[in-house]
PDB file with one MODEL, atoms N, CA, C and O in Angstrom:
MODEL        1
ATOM      1  N   UNK A   1      -3.626  12.603  14.270  1.00  0.00           N
ATOM      2  CA  UNK A   1      -4.216  12.011  13.058  1.00  0.00           C
ATOM      3  C   UNK A   1      -3.514  10.688  12.727  1.00  0.00           C
ATOM      4  O   UNK A   1      -2.917  10.550  11.659  1.00  0.00           O
ATOM      5  N   UNK A   2      -3.585   9.749  13.615  1.00  0.00           N
ATOM      6  CA  UNK A   2      -2.914   8.465  13.388  1.00  0.00           C
ATOM      7  C   UNK A   2      -3.596   7.704  12.247  1.00  0.00           C
ATOM      8  O   UNK A   2      -2.935   7.142  11.374  1.00  0.00           O
ATOM      9  N   UNK A   3      -4.915   7.697  12.274  1.00  0.00           N
ATOM     10  CA  UNK A   3      -5.669   6.971  11.238  1.00  0.00           C
ATOM     11  C   UNK A   3      -5.370   7.527   9.860  1.00  0.00           C
ATOM     12  O   UNK A   3      -5.184   6.771   8.907  1.00  0.00           O
ATOM     13  N   UNK A   4      -5.323   8.858   9.751  1.00  0.00           N
ATOM     14  CA  UNK A   4      -5.060   9.494   8.454  1.00  0.00           C
ATOM     15  C   UNK A   4      -3.701   9.079   7.916  1.00  0.00           C
ATOM     16  O   UNK A   4      -3.522   8.913   6.710  1.00  0.00           O
ATOM     17  N   UNK A   5      -2.749   8.914   8.820  1.00  0.00           N
ATOM     18  CA  UNK A   5      -1.399   8.540   8.374  1.00  0.00           C
ATOM     19  C   UNK A   5      -1.336   7.067   7.983  1.00  0.00           C
ATOM     20  O   UNK A   5      -0.553   6.674   7.119  1.00  0.00           O
ATOM     21  N   UNK A   6      -2.166   6.269   8.626  1.00  0.00           N
ATOM     22  CA  UNK A   6      -2.153   4.831   8.332  1.00  0.00           C
ATOM     23  C   UNK A   6      -2.760   4.541   6.961  1.00  0.00           C
ATOM     24  O   UNK A   6      -2.326   3.633   6.253  1.00  0.00           O
ATOM     25  N   UNK A   7      -3.772   5.329   6.604  1.00  0.00           N
ATOM     26  CA  UNK A   7      -4.450   5.115   5.311  1.00  0.00           C
ATOM     27  C   UNK A   7      -3.478   5.302   4.142  1.00  0.00           C
ATOM     28  O   UNK A   7      -3.328   4.399   3.319  1.00  0.00           O
ATOM     29  N   UNK A   8      -2.817   6.460   4.059  1.00  0.00           N
ATOM     30  CA  UNK A   8      -1.885   6.722   2.961  1.00  0.00           C
ATOM     31  C   UNK A   8      -0.669   5.800   3.017  1.00  0.00           C
ATOM     32  O   UNK A   8      -0.078   5.469   1.989  1.00  0.00           O
ATOM     33  N   UNK A   9      -0.310   5.395   4.220  1.00  0.00           N
ATOM     34  CA  UNK A   9       0.851   4.521   4.382  1.00  0.00           C
ATOM     35  C   UNK A   9       0.636   3.206   3.622  1.00  0.00           C
ATOM     36  O   UNK A   9       1.555   2.682   2.992  1.00  0.00           O
ATOM     37  N   UNK A  10      -0.583   2.692   3.693  1.00  0.00           N
ATOM     38  CA  UNK A  10      -0.872   1.415   3.027  1.00  0.00           C
ATOM     39  C   UNK A  10      -0.958   1.605   1.512  1.00  0.00           C
ATOM     40  O   UNK A  10      -0.533   0.745   0.741  1.00  0.00           O
ATOM     41  N   UNK A  11      -1.510   2.736   1.105  1.00  0.00           N
ATOM     42  CA  UNK A  11      -1.653   2.995  -0.339  1.00  0.00           C
ATOM     43  C   UNK A  11      -0.424   3.711  -0.888  1.00  0.00           C
ATOM     44  O   UNK A  11      -0.180   3.709  -2.094  1.00  0.00           O
ATOM     45  N   UNK A  12       0.342   4.319   0.005  1.00  0.00           N
ATOM     46  CA  UNK A  12       1.537   5.051  -0.430  1.00  0.00           C
ATOM     47  C   UNK A  12       2.525   4.138  -1.143  1.00  0.00           C
ATOM     48  O   UNK A  12       2.836   4.355  -2.314  1.00  0.00           O
ATOM     49  N   UNK A  13       3.025   3.111  -0.442  1.00  0.00           N
ATOM     50  CA  UNK A  13       4.008   2.185  -1.030  1.00  0.00           C
ATOM     51  C   UNK A  13       3.441   1.475  -2.252  1.00  0.00           C
ATOM     52  O   UNK A  13       4.168   1.167  -3.196  1.00  0.00           O
ATOM     53  N   UNK A  14       2.140   1.219  -2.226  1.00  0.00           N
ATOM     54  CA  UNK A  14       1.517   0.499  -3.347  1.00  0.00           C
ATOM     55  C   UNK A  14       1.598   1.332  -4.618  1.00  0.00           C
ATOM     56  O   UNK A  14       1.830   0.807  -5.707  1.00  0.00           O
ATOM     57  N   UNK A  15       1.403   2.642  -4.465  1.00  0.00           N
ATOM     58  CA  UNK A  15       1.416   3.523  -5.643  1.00  0.00           C
ATOM     59  C   UNK A  15       2.843   3.955  -5.966  1.00  0.00           C
ATOM     60  O   UNK A  15       3.175   4.225  -7.120  1.00  0.00           O
ATOM     61  N   UNK A  16       3.684   4.017  -4.932  1.00  0.00           N
ATOM     62  CA  UNK A  16       5.066   4.458  -5.139  1.00  0.00           C
ATOM     63  C   UNK A  16       5.880   3.345  -5.797  1.00  0.00           C
ATOM     64  O   UNK A  16       6.686   3.599  -6.692  1.00  0.00           O
ATOM     65  N   UNK A  17       5.659   2.115  -5.344  1.00  0.00           N
ATOM     66  CA  UNK A  17       6.422   0.993  -5.893  1.00  0.00           C
ATOM     67  C   UNK A  17       5.509   0.066  -6.693  1.00  0.00           C
ATOM     68  O   UNK A  17       4.684  -0.639  -6.112  1.00  0.00           O
ATOM     69  N   UNK A  18       5.643   0.059  -7.995  1.00  0.00           N
ATOM     70  CA  UNK A  18       4.830  -0.791  -8.865  1.00  0.00           C
ATOM     71  C   UNK A  18       5.048  -2.278  -8.577  1.00  0.00           C
ATOM     72  O   UNK A  18       4.085  -3.044  -8.573  1.00  0.00           O
ATOM     73  N   UNK A  19       6.298  -2.704  -8.335  1.00  0.00           N
ATOM     74  CA  UNK A  19       6.572  -4.109  -8.032  1.00  0.00           C
ATOM     75  C   UNK A  19       5.908  -4.543  -6.728  1.00  0.00           C
ATOM     76  O   UNK A  19       5.435  -5.673  -6.602  1.00  0.00           O
ATOM     77  N   UNK A  20       5.882  -3.629  -5.764  1.00  0.00           N
ATOM     78  CA  UNK A  20       5.266  -3.949  -4.471  1.00  0.00           C
ATOM     79  C   UNK A  20       3.769  -4.157  -4.653  1.00  0.00           C
ATOM     80  O   UNK A  20       3.168  -5.008  -3.997  1.00  0.00           O
ATOM     81  N   UNK A  21       3.177  -3.382  -5.540  1.00  0.00           N
ATOM     82  CA  UNK A  21       1.741  -3.462  -5.785  1.00  0.00           C
ATOM     83  C   UNK A  21       1.381  -4.877  -6.266  1.00  0.00           C
ATOM     84  O   UNK A  21       0.398  -5.466  -5.815  1.00  0.00           O
ATOM     85  N   UNK A  22       2.167  -5.392  -7.159  1.00  0.00           N
ATOM     86  CA  UNK A  22       1.905  -6.731  -7.692  1.00  0.00           C
ATOM     87  C   UNK A  22       2.018  -7.762  -6.562  1.00  0.00           C
ATOM     88  O   UNK A  22       1.191  -8.666  -6.446  1.00  0.00           O
ATOM     89  N   UNK A  23       3.049  -7.608  -5.740  1.00  0.00           N
ATOM     90  CA  UNK A  23       3.272  -8.544  -4.636  1.00  0.00           C
ATOM     91  C   UNK A  23       2.110  -8.474  -3.649  1.00  0.00           C
ATOM     92  O   UNK A  23       1.617  -9.499  -3.179  1.00  0.00           O
ATOM     93  N   UNK A  24       1.680  -7.253  -3.344  1.00  0.00           N
ATOM     94  CA  UNK A  24       0.583  -7.066  -2.390  1.00  0.00           C
ATOM     95  C   UNK A  24      -0.714  -7.628  -2.967  1.00  0.00           C
ATOM     96  O   UNK A  24      -1.497  -8.259  -2.258  1.00  0.00           O
ATOM     97  N   UNK A  25      -0.931  -7.395  -4.251  1.00  0.00           N
ATOM     98  CA  UNK A  25      -2.165  -7.857  -4.898  1.00  0.00           C
ATOM     99  C   UNK A  25      -2.259  -9.383  -4.789  1.00  0.00           C
ATOM    100  O   UNK A  25      -3.332  -9.935  -4.542  1.00  0.00           O
ATOM    101  N   UNK A  26      -1.136 -10.039  -4.974  1.00  0.00           N
ATOM    102  CA  UNK A  26      -1.131 -11.505  -4.911  1.00  0.00           C
ATOM    103  C   UNK A  26      -1.381 -11.973  -3.474  1.00  0.00           C
ATOM    104  O   UNK A  26      -2.084 -12.957  -3.241  1.00  0.00           O
ATOM    105  N   UNK A  27      -0.798 -11.256  -2.528  1.00  0.00           N
ATOM    106  CA  UNK A  27      -0.955 -11.634  -1.120  1.00  0.00           C
ATOM    107  C   UNK A  27      -2.384 -11.347  -0.664  1.00  0.00           C
ATOM    108  O   UNK A  27      -2.947 -12.070   0.157  1.00  0.00           O
ATOM    109  N   UNK A  28      -2.952 -10.282  -1.211  1.00  0.00           N
ATOM    110  CA  UNK A  28      -4.311  -9.898  -0.796  1.00  0.00           C
ATOM    111  C   UNK A  28      -5.320 -10.928  -1.306  1.00  0.00           C
ATOM    112  O   UNK A  28      -6.211 -11.352  -0.569  1.00  0.00           O
ATOM    113  N   UNK A  29      -5.175 -11.323  -2.561  1.00  0.00           N
ATOM    114  CA  UNK A  29      -6.154 -12.242  -3.110  1.00  0.00           C
ATOM    115  C   UNK A  29      -5.486 -13.328  -3.914  1.00  0.00           C
ATOM    116  O   UNK A  29      -6.164 -14.200  -4.457  1.00  0.00           O
TER     117      UNK A  29
ENDMDL
END
């Protein structure tokens, strides 16, 4: 289940670390 692990991995840190979410949001858009 490589795909299943990759999905949560991307959303995992985003939800676990609030500061990372802001950084990612800026990088995304």
